[in-house]
C-alpha positions as CSV (number, residue, x, y, z in Angstrom):
1,M,97.4,11.6,-77.2
2,M,101.1,11.6,-77.8
3,S,103.7,10.7,-75.3
4,T,106.4,13.3,-74.6
5,K,108.7,10.7,-76.1
6,S,106.8,9.3,-79.0
7,T,107.2,5.6,-78.4
8,Y,109.0,3.9,-75.5
9,L,110.3,0.4,-75.3
10,L,107.5,-0.4,-72.9
11,L,107.5,-4.2,-72.5
12,L,110.1,-5.4,-75.0
13,S,113.4,-6.9,-74.1
14,I,114.3,-6.3,-77.7
15,L,114.8,-8.4,-79.6
16,L,115.4,-11.8,-81.0
17,L,115.7,-14.5,-78.4
18,S,118.2,-17.1,-79.4
19,C,117.4,-18.8,-82.7
20,N,120.0,-21.4,-82.3
21,G,119.1,-24.9,-81.2
22,G,118.3,-28.4,-82.1
23,G,115.4,-30.2,-83.6
24,N,114.9,-31.3,-87.2
25,K,113.5,-27.9,-88.3
26,K,114.5,-26.6,-91.8
27,E,117.6,-24.4,-91.7
28,Y,117.4,-21.0,-93.3
29,T,120.2,-18.6,-94.4
30,Y,119.4,-15.1,-93.0
31,Y,121.0,-11.7,-93.4
32,Q,121.0,-9.3,-90.5
33,E,121.1,-5.5,-90.8
34,Q,121.4,-3.1,-87.9
35,G,122.2,0.6,-87.4
36,E,120.5,3.9,-86.6
37,I,117.8,5.8,-88.4
38,F,115.4,8.5,-87.2
39,H,117.6,8.9,-84.1
40,T,116.8,5.4,-83.0
41,G,118.2,1.9,-83.6
42,F,116.9,-0.7,-86.1
43,H,117.4,-4.4,-86.5
44,I,116.3,-6.3,-89.7
45,K,116.7,-10.0,-90.4
46,Y,115.6,-11.7,-93.6
47,D,116.0,-14.8,-95.7
48,Y,117.6,-14.0,-99.1
49,S,120.4,-14.7,-101.4
50,R,122.3,-11.5,-100.7
51,S,122.4,-8.4,-98.5
52,L,119.8,-5.7,-99.3
53,R,121.3,-3.1,-96.9
54,E,121.9,-0.6,-99.7
55,E,118.3,-0.8,-100.9
56,I,117.0,-0.7,-97.3
57,M,118.9,2.4,-96.4
58,A,117.9,4.1,-99.6
59,E,114.2,3.4,-98.9
60,L,114.6,4.7,-95.3
61,E,116.3,7.8,-96.6
62,R,113.3,8.5,-98.9
63,F,111.0,7.9,-96.0
64,D,113.0,10.3,-93.8
65,Q,112.9,13.0,-96.5
66,S,109.1,12.7,-96.5
67,L,108.1,12.5,-92.8
68,N,111.0,13.8,-90.6
69,P,109.7,17.1,-89.2
70,F,113.3,18.0,-88.0
71,R,114.7,17.8,-91.5
72,D,114.7,21.1,-93.4
73,D,114.0,19.6,-96.8
74,A,111.4,17.1,-95.7
75,V,107.9,17.2,-97.2
76,I,106.3,17.4,-93.7
77,T,108.6,20.4,-92.9
78,K,107.5,22.3,-95.9
79,V,103.9,21.5,-95.1
80,N,104.5,22.9,-91.6
81,R,106.0,26.0,-93.1
82,N,103.1,26.4,-95.5
83,E,105.4,26.2,-98.5
84,P,104.3,24.7,-101.8
85,V,105.3,21.0,-102.0
86,A,104.3,17.9,-103.9
87,L,102.9,15.4,-101.4
88,D,104.5,12.0,-101.9
89,S,102.9,8.6,-101.2
90,F,104.6,8.2,-97.8
91,F,103.1,11.5,-96.6
92,L,99.7,10.8,-98.1
93,N,99.5,7.3,-96.7
94,C,100.6,8.4,-93.3
95,F,98.3,11.4,-93.2
96,N,95.2,9.6,-94.4
97,R,95.7,6.7,-92.0
98,S,96.3,9.1,-89.1
99,Q,93.1,11.0,-89.8
100,E,91.2,7.7,-90.0
101,I,92.6,6.6,-86.6
102,A,91.8,10.0,-85.2
103,Q,88.2,9.6,-86.1
104,R,88.1,6.1,-84.7
105,T,89.5,7.2,-81.4
106,G,87.4,10.2,-81.0
107,G,90.4,12.5,-81.4
108,K,92.6,10.9,-78.8
109,F,95.1,10.2,-81.6
110,D,96.0,13.5,-83.2
111,I,99.1,14.4,-85.3
112,T,98.6,18.1,-84.7
113,V,99.3,17.9,-80.9
114,S,102.9,19.0,-81.0
115,P,102.3,22.5,-79.6
116,L,100.9,21.1,-76.5
117,I,103.7,18.5,-76.1
118,N,106.3,21.3,-76.6
119,A,104.6,23.5,-74.0
120,W,104.7,20.8,-71.3
121,G,108.3,19.8,-72.1
122,F,109.9,16.4,-72.0
123,G,108.9,14.7,-68.7
124,F,106.6,17.6,-68.1
125,T,109.5,19.9,-67.1
126,N,107.2,23.0,-67.5
127,M,104.3,21.6,-65.4
128,D,104.5,24.4,-62.8
129,S,104.5,27.2,-65.4
130,I,101.6,26.0,-67.5
131,T,98.4,28.0,-67.1
132,P,94.8,27.4,-68.4
133,A,95.3,30.5,-70.6
134,I,98.3,28.9,-72.3
135,I,96.5,25.7,-72.8
136,D,93.4,27.4,-74.2
137,S,95.6,29.4,-76.6
138,L,97.4,26.3,-77.9
139,K,94.2,24.3,-78.3
140,Q,93.2,26.8,-81.0
141,I,95.9,25.3,-83.3
142,V,95.5,21.7,-82.3
143,G,92.9,19.3,-83.7
144,Y,92.8,16.7,-86.5
145,D,89.6,18.3,-87.9
146,K,91.4,21.5,-88.6
147,I,93.6,20.1,-91.3
148,A,92.8,18.2,-94.5
149,I,93.9,17.4,-98.1
150,D,91.8,18.9,-100.8
151,A,90.9,17.5,-104.2
152,E,94.0,19.0,-105.8
153,G,96.3,17.2,-103.3
154,N,97.1,20.3,-101.2
155,V,97.1,20.5,-97.4
156,V,94.5,22.9,-96.2
157,K,94.7,24.3,-92.6
158,S,92.1,26.3,-90.7
159,D,95.0,28.2,-89.2
160,P,98.5,28.5,-90.8
161,R,100.1,27.9,-87.4
162,I,98.9,24.3,-87.3
163,T,101.8,21.8,-87.7
164,I,102.0,18.1,-88.2
165,N,104.1,15.6,-86.3
166,T,103.8,11.9,-87.2
167,S,106.2,10.5,-84.6
168,A,103.5,8.5,-83.0
169,I,102.9,6.5,-86.1
170,A,105.9,6.9,-88.4
171,K,108.2,4.3,-86.9
172,G,105.5,1.7,-87.3
173,Y,104.9,2.8,-90.8
174,A,108.6,2.6,-91.6
175,C,108.6,-1.0,-90.5
176,D,105.8,-1.7,-93.0
177,V,107.7,0.2,-95.7
178,V,110.8,-1.9,-95.2
179,G,108.7,-5.0,-95.1
180,D,107.1,-4.0,-98.4
181,L,110.6,-3.5,-99.9
182,L,111.6,-7.0,-98.8
183,E,108.4,-8.5,-100.2
184,R,109.1,-6.9,-103.6
185,H,112.2,-9.0,-103.7
186,G,110.1,-12.1,-103.1
187,I,111.2,-12.4,-99.4
188,E,108.6,-14.2,-97.2
189,N,110.6,-14.6,-94.0
190,Y,111.7,-11.4,-92.3
191,M,111.6,-9.3,-89.1
192,V,111.9,-5.5,-89.1
193,E,112.3,-3.6,-85.8
194,I,112.7,0.2,-85.7
195,G,112.7,1.9,-82.3
196,G,110.9,-1.0,-80.7
197,E,108.1,-1.3,-83.2
198,I,108.2,-4.6,-85.1
199,T,106.7,-6.2,-88.2
200,A,107.3,-10.0,-88.6
201,R,106.5,-12.3,-91.5
202,G,107.1,-15.9,-92.1
203,V,109.6,-17.7,-89.8
204,N,113.0,-17.2,-88.2
205,D,116.1,-19.3,-88.9
206,R,114.7,-22.2,-87.0
207,G,111.6,-22.3,-89.0
208,E,109.6,-20.9,-86.1
209,C,107.5,-17.8,-85.5
210,W,109.6,-14.8,-84.5
211,R,110.0,-14.6,-80.7
212,I,109.9,-11.4,-78.7
213,G,110.7,-11.2,-74.9
214,V,108.2,-9.3,-72.7
215,D,109.3,-7.7,-69.4
216,K,107.5,-8.2,-66.2
217,P,105.9,-4.9,-65.0
218,I,108.4,-4.4,-62.2
219,D,107.7,-1.1,-60.3
220,D,111.2,0.3,-60.9
221,S,111.5,4.0,-62.0
222,S,115.2,3.5,-62.6
223,G,114.5,1.2,-65.5
224,M,117.5,-1.0,-64.4
225,Q,115.6,-4.1,-63.4
226,H,114.4,-6.5,-66.2
227,E,112.8,-9.9,-65.8
228,L,111.0,-11.7,-68.5
229,Q,107.3,-12.2,-67.9
230,T,106.5,-14.1,-71.1
231,I,107.7,-14.6,-74.7
232,L,105.5,-13.6,-77.6
233,S,105.5,-15.6,-80.9
234,L,104.7,-13.5,-84.0
235,C,104.0,-14.9,-87.5
236,D,102.7,-12.5,-90.0
237,M,101.8,-9.8,-87.5
238,S,103.1,-6.5,-86.2
239,L,103.7,-5.2,-82.7
240,A,104.1,-1.7,-81.1
241,T,104.3,-0.3,-77.7
242,S,103.5,3.1,-76.1
243,G,104.0,4.6,-72.6
244,N,106.4,3.3,-70.0
245,Y,105.4,1.9,-66.6
246,R,108.9,2.9,-65.5
247,N,108.4,6.5,-66.6
248,F,105.5,8.1,-64.8
249,Y,104.6,11.1,-62.7
250,I,102.6,11.0,-59.5
251,K,99.6,13.2,-58.7
252,D,97.6,12.8,-55.5
253,G,99.4,9.5,-54.8
254,K,98.5,7.9,-58.2
255,K,100.8,7.1,-61.1
256,Y,100.2,8.5,-64.6
257,A,102.2,7.9,-67.8
258,H,103.8,10.8,-69.6
259,T,101.0,11.3,-72.2
260,I,99.3,14.4,-73.5
261,D,95.5,14.4,-74.1
262,P,95.0,16.6,-77.3
263,Q,91.5,17.4,-76.3
264,S,92.0,18.6,-72.8
265,G,95.5,19.9,-73.4
266,Y,96.7,18.4,-70.1
267,P,98.5,15.2,-69.2
268,S,96.2,12.2,-69.5
269,Q,95.0,10.8,-66.3
270,T,93.9,7.3,-67.4
271,D,94.4,3.9,-65.9
272,I,96.8,2.7,-68.6
273,L,100.5,3.1,-67.8
274,G,101.6,1.2,-70.9
275,A,100.1,-0.5,-74.0
276,T,101.3,-3.2,-76.3
277,V,99.3,-3.7,-79.5
278,I,99.5,-6.5,-82.1
279,A,97.9,-5.9,-85.5
280,H,98.3,-7.0,-89.1
281,D,100.4,-3.9,-89.9
282,C,102.7,-1.9,-87.8
283,M,101.4,1.5,-88.7
284,T,98.1,0.5,-87.1
285,A,99.7,-1.1,-84.1
286,D,101.9,2.0,-83.5
287,A,99.0,4.5,-83.7
288,F,96.6,2.6,-81.5
289,A,99.2,1.9,-78.9
290,T,99.6,5.6,-78.5
291,A,95.9,6.4,-78.6
292,F,95.0,3.8,-76.0
293,M,97.3,5.6,-73.5
294,A,95.0,8.6,-73.6
295,M,91.7,6.6,-73.8
296,G,91.8,4.4,-70.7
297,I,91.1,0.7,-70.4
298,E,87.3,0.7,-70.9
299,K,87.2,3.0,-73.9
300,S,90.2,1.2,-75.4
301,K,88.6,-2.1,-75.0
302,E,85.4,-0.7,-76.7
303,V,87.4,0.6,-79.7
304,A,89.6,-2.4,-80.0
305,A,86.5,-4.6,-80.3
306,T,85.7,-2.8,-83.6
307,L,89.1,-3.6,-85.1
308,P,89.4,-7.2,-86.4
309,G,92.8,-8.7,-85.9
310,L,93.9,-6.2,-83.2
311,H,95.0,-7.4,-79.8
312,Y,96.3,-5.6,-76.8
313,L,98.2,-6.0,-73.5
314,F,97.8,-3.1,-71.0
315,I,99.7,-2.4,-67.8
316,Y,97.8,-0.6,-65.1
317,E,97.9,0.2,-61.4
318,T,95.5,-1.6,-59.1
319,E,93.7,0.1,-56.2
320,E,96.4,-1.3,-53.9
321,G,99.1,0.5,-55.9
322,L,100.4,-2.7,-57.6
323,L,101.2,-3.0,-61.3
324,A,99.1,-5.5,-63.2
325,T,98.2,-6.5,-66.8
326,I,95.0,-7.0,-68.7
327,Q,94.9,-8.5,-72.2
328,S,92.4,-8.9,-75.0
329,D,90.6,-12.2,-75.8
330,G,92.8,-14.1,-78.1
331,F,96.1,-12.5,-77.0
332,E,97.1,-15.9,-75.6
333,Q,97.6,-17.2,-79.1
334,F,100.7,-15.1,-79.3
335,I,102.3,-16.5,-76.1
336,A,105.1,-18.9,-77.1
337,D,104.9,-22.5,-75.8
């Protein structure tokens, strides 16, 4: 389910294409914030009377203290160490939504998959040393159905060795959290991007929907070549990506993205090299972009059809070895004129 690197900048030439220009559109005064959080960059732009950077950073700090598994005092870390801890709203919302998406995807999205990811190593550096016995052993402590929250608000595990890693959904959720903060200040026009995941509301400083550049799927493993394929226009929607068509491994002459299937315990061998998902909230977009990578095109299309307001763009390899794209009905509404 989860990529060895939780979410890649798959298609996006982040971020805002030029918002300067003519016309008689209403002019807006926007503040811009940028920096680094969760070991990745962020860009935030919003229409307001003053900078909210201090409030934004404080909210991101609270989020980090809840869901950063590499932080010693985080709620999620204490859960992973089986220590008593009060579960805050960030943890509860993320956990419950993750479990719901796990059920919808038949377990292809699973926040307990970290032991398998760690075993394979980034970029599958341990591929030659992995054995079926190792995989079978690790699968005993992987599975979304092996962990729950009881009526008293405590995390219950079938095995104390089970751990949680929300990296495949947390950046998207963080975008929603910042968006909620801005809306509590009455802000209607804003764009939040964290690590390539985006939530956009209202309009940019030209009074237009927010514009996002999409790369052509150039078969370039160096990642140095970039050419725009199209420009997406987002109003009141969120966008996330997973996989990377420039970061793949080859088996029997066919390309596969760096994604672990939590059920088999092995690298996914599906026909999707990369997925871009548009949804009403970024937590949903982030999680399904990851899940689709392990589900393959046909199963992903089937699940997506049950999710109102969700749209996708997949990159896959043709039988001739060429990279191509497939998109959901209605995706064209997001393509800028």
